[in-house]
C-alpha positions, 0 to 999 in steps of 0.5 A: 499499500504505502511505502515506508519512509526512508530517513536516509533517502533522497527526500531528506536531502532534497530539503537539506539545502533550504531554509527552515520554517524559523528562518522564513519567519525570521525573514518575514518578521525583518520584512515587516520591521523594515516596511515600518522603518520606511513608512515611519521614515516617510511620515516623520522626515518627509516635509523637513528632510527630503533627501534623508527620507529618500536615502533611507527608503532606498536602503530600506528597499534594497535590504528588503529586495536583498532578503526576498531574493535570498530567501524566497527565491532560494538564491542563498542555497544556489550554486555559484552560477548565480554570479554569472547572472547578477554581476553582469546585470549589476554592471549594466544598471550602473553604466546605464545610471551613469550614461542617464546622468546628462539627461537628468541634468539637462532635462528641465533647463528648456522644454520644447519650444525654448520654454523654461519649466516655469513658463511651461507650468503657466501654460499647463496651468491655462494662463500664459502670464502671472495672475493678475497681470494686465494680459490676464485681465484683458483676456478674462475681462470679457467686457 
């Protein structure tokens, strides 16, 4: 009917390289704590220290992503081939960020048509000139 379980068979070795329930619960707890750190960092520092908020939240996000990859994607127990995949991808990501630095710097200096960002905002908001200027009263007067 049913075969007896072999305590020294392949079944025991199949799970030998993976984490225990205790490890997974610890990682889950760490992820929850890190989520609360992100949330409270945003709530407490966002209005006063935007750069610090951004830096802390990015660091926490990286740690959370690392925990998920290592434990829930079982990369912690994989062979060294994972480095063949991750190192080139990391190098490409770094070069992509470096390549985009000029675009980020010059992105808002002028917008299509030679307008500055503040002029573009005025156009987007529906008026070409500052509120209360004679040009607006002429257009909106309607007499």
